[in-house]
C-alpha positions in Angstrom: -25.9 31.0 8.9 -27.8 28.6 6.7 -26.9 24.9 7.2 -27.2 22.6 4.2 -26.7 18.8 3.8 -25.0 17.4 0.8 -24.7 13.7 -0.2 -23.1 12.2 -3.3 -25.5 10.0 -5.3 -24.8 6.3 -5.7 -26.3 5.9 -9.1 -24.1 4.0 -11.6 -22.7 7.0 -13.5 -21.9 9.0 -10.3 -20.5 5.9 -8.5 -18.2 5.0 -11.4 -17.0 8.6 -11.5 -16.3 9.2 -7.8 -15.6 5.6 -6.9 -16.5 6.0 -3.2 -19.7 5.2 -1.4 -21.3 7.0 1.5 -20.0 10.6 0.8 -22.0 13.1 2.8 -21.4 16.3 4.7 -23.1 19.3 6.2 -22.0 22.9 5.5 -22.8 26.3 6.9 -22.6 29.2 4.6 -22.8 32.9 5.1 -26.1 34.6 4.4 -26.4 35.8 0.8 -24.2 33.0 -0.7 -25.5 30.8 -3.5 -25.6 27.1 -4.1 -22.3 27.2 -6.1 -20.5 28.6 -3.1 -22.2 25.9 -0.8 -21.2 23.1 -3.3 -17.6 24.2 -3.2 -17.6 24.2 0.6 -19.0 20.7 0.5 -16.4 19.6 -1.9 -13.7 21.1 0.4 -14.9 18.7 3.0 -15.6 15.6 0.8 -12.5 15.4 -1.3 -10.4 14.1 1.6 -12.4 10.9 1.6 -11.7 10.1 -2.1 -8.6 8.2 -2.8 -8.1 9.2 -6.5 -7.3 12.7 -7.7 -9.3 12.3 -10.9 -12.4 11.4 -8.9 -11.8 14.4 -6.6 -11.7 16.6 -9.7 -15.0 15.0 -10.9 -16.8 16.3 -7.8 -16.9 19.8 -9.3 -18.6 18.5 -12.4 -21.5 17.0 -10.5 -24.9 18.7 -10.7 -27.0 19.7 -7.7 -30.4 18.2 -7.1 -33.0 18.7 -4.4 -33.0 15.3 -2.5 -36.8 15.3 -1.9 -38.1 16.5 -5.3 -35.2 15.3 -7.5 -35.4 18.8 -9.2 -32.1 20.1 -10.6 -31.0 23.3 -8.9 -28.6 25.9 -10.4 -25.4 27.0 -8.7 -26.5 30.6 -8.8 -29.7 30.0 -6.8 -29.8 31.3 -3.2 -29.3 28.9 -0.3 -32.0 28.2 2.2 -31.4 26.8 5.7 -32.1 23.1 6.0 -31.7 22.3 2.3 -31.0 18.6 1.6 -29.0 18.3 -1.6 -27.7 15.5 -3.8 -24.6 15.8 -6.0 -24.9 13.6 -9.1 -24.0 13.3 -12.8 -27.6 12.5 -13.8 -31.1 13.2 -12.6 -31.8 10.9 -9.6 -34.0 7.9 -10.4 -35.3 4.9 -8.5 -32.8 2.1 -8.2 -29.1 2.6 -7.9 -25.9 1.4 -9.3 -25.8 -2.1 -10.9 -24.1 -4.8 -8.9 -21.2 -4.8 -11.3 -20.7 -1.0 -11.0 -20.9 -1.2 -7.2 -18.4 -4.1 -7.0 -16.0 -2.3 -9.3 -16.2 0.9 -7.4 -15.8 -0.8 -4.1 -12.7 -2.7 -5.2 -11.1 0.3 -6.8 -11.9 2.5 -3.7 -10.5 -0.2 -1.3 -7.2 -0.3 -3.3 -6.8 3.5 -3.3 -7.8 3.8 0.4 -5.1 1.2 1.3 -2.5 3.0 -0.8 -3.2 6.2 1.0 -3.4 4.5 4.4 -7.1 5.2 4.8 -7.9 1.7 6.0 -8.4 0.9 9.6 -4.7 0.1 10.6 -3.3 3.5 9.8 -0.8 5.2 12.1 -1.6 8.5 13.7 0.5 11.7 14.0 2.5 10.3 16.9 3.4 7.1 15.0 4.3 8.9 11.8 6.5 11.4 13.8 8.6 8.5 14.9 9.5 7.5 11.3 12.6 8.7 9.6 12.5 11.3 6.9 13.3 8.6 4.4 10.4 6.5 5.6 8.0 9.4 5.5 9.1 10.3 1.9 8.6 6.7 0.9 5.1 6.7 2.2 4.3 9.9 0.4 5.7 8.4 -2.8 3.6 5.2 -2.3 0.5 7.4 -2.0 1.5 9.3 -5.2 2.2 12.5 -3.3 5.3 14.8 -3.5 7.4 16.0 -0.6 8.0 19.2 -2.5 7.6 22.2 -0.2 7.9 20.2 2.9 10.8 21.8 4.9 10.5 20.0 8.2 9.5 16.5 9.3 6.2 17.9 10.6 5.4 19.1 7.1 5.8 15.5 5.8 3.6 14.2 8.5 1.0 16.9 7.9 1.0 16.1 4.1 0.4 12.4 4.9 -2.4 13.1 7.3 -3.9 15.6 4.9 -4.1 13.0 2.2 -6.0 10.7 4.5 -8.5 13.3 5.6 
């Protein structure tokens, strides 16, 4: 199976859209699949690290570029083992985001990560399982998530853990 590496660019336009730095993942895709398929597999892995739903949705609108050449690639192109790809709104250039854009994205991301419990002091499955149903539902509400469809306490815990990646 071909293995591809994806990273999300940190240029100003992309950073202000995704609002999270350091997004990268590797994916393996079945032979015969195209870059669109591989991009969607990468998004499946990356979205869990983004604390805002609109920024998650923005991932699908990012374009694919070859990391080394900067050349834009089309989603219908065949994958090749070892490809190193960059997801970005605009063609990669030298330099990165402005200091103001970086600071803004960092602050917004920190607030969102804290609301979702993605900061360092987050409880694990065992700690969450000790909470009451009322407390778990309150944490879901704080994170902007619904308890709809959660039939058991473990479903609430799973939803909270899923939101944190």
